[in-house]
C-alpha positions as CSV (number, residue, x, y, z in Angstrom):
1,M,-1.1,-2.8,18.8
2,D,-2.7,-0.9,15.9
3,E,-2.7,2.8,16.6
4,R,-5.4,3.8,14.1
5,T,-8.4,5.6,15.5
6,V,-10.9,4.6,12.8
7,F,-11.2,1.3,11.0
8,I,-13.1,1.3,7.7
9,E,-14.3,-1.8,5.8
10,R,-16.6,-2.7,3.0
11,G,-19.6,-4.4,4.3
12,P,-22.3,-6.6,2.6
13,N,-24.4,-5.1,-0.1
14,G,-22.0,-2.2,-0.7
15,T,-22.3,-0.7,2.8
16,I,-19.4,1.0,4.5
17,L,-18.7,0.0,8.1
18,V,-16.8,2.5,10.3
19,R,-15.5,1.3,13.7
20,V,-14.1,3.7,16.3
21,P,-12.4,1.7,19.1
22,S,-13.3,2.6,22.6
23,R,-10.7,3.6,25.3
24,R,-10.6,2.2,28.8
25,V,-11.6,4.8,31.3
26,G,-11.3,4.0,35.0
27,G,-11.2,0.3,34.5
28,Y,-14.2,0.2,32.3
29,Q,-14.0,-0.2,28.5
30,P,-17.3,0.6,26.7
31,P,-18.0,-1.2,23.4
32,D,-16.6,0.2,20.2
33,A,-18.8,2.7,18.3
34,V,-19.8,1.2,14.9
35,F,-21.5,3.1,12.1
36,T,-22.7,1.9,8.7
37,F,-23.4,4.1,5.6
38,R,-25.3,3.1,2.5
39,C,-25.4,4.7,-0.9
40,G,-27.7,7.8,-0.5
41,D,-26.7,8.5,3.1
42,P,-25.3,12.0,3.5
43,Q,-21.8,10.8,4.6
44,F,-21.5,7.8,2.3
45,E,-19.3,9.5,-0.4
46,Y,-16.9,10.8,2.3
47,W,-16.4,7.4,3.8
48,M,-16.2,5.7,0.4
49,S,-13.4,8.0,-0.5
50,Q,-11.6,7.3,2.8
51,L,-12.0,3.5,2.2
52,S,-10.7,3.9,-1.4
53,H,-7.7,5.8,-0.1
54,Q,-7.0,3.2,2.6
55,E,-7.3,0.4,0.0
56,S,-4.9,2.1,-2.4
57,Q,-2.4,2.6,0.4
58,A,-2.6,-1.1,1.3
59,R,-2.0,-2.1,-2.4
60,S,1.0,0.3,-2.6
61,L,2.5,-1.2,0.6
62,S,1.9,-4.8,-0.6
63,A,3.6,-4.0,-4.0
64,I,6.6,-2.6,-2.2
65,S,6.9,-5.4,0.4
66,P,8.9,-8.4,-0.7
67,S,6.9,-11.6,-0.9
């Protein structure tokens, strides 16, 4: 199971999609919280930098991992 608390992906038209998985509480699991940010949104630059960092880490790990 993936232990990350936030999933960030690049969406269509340059949007940033941020998904926060829900947690089961008392037998009920609500839907995940999903946010989208577009260029010009106040938090867009923050999430873009987080996505860039995530992508650079993924590239570094794939360069280290044997094929």
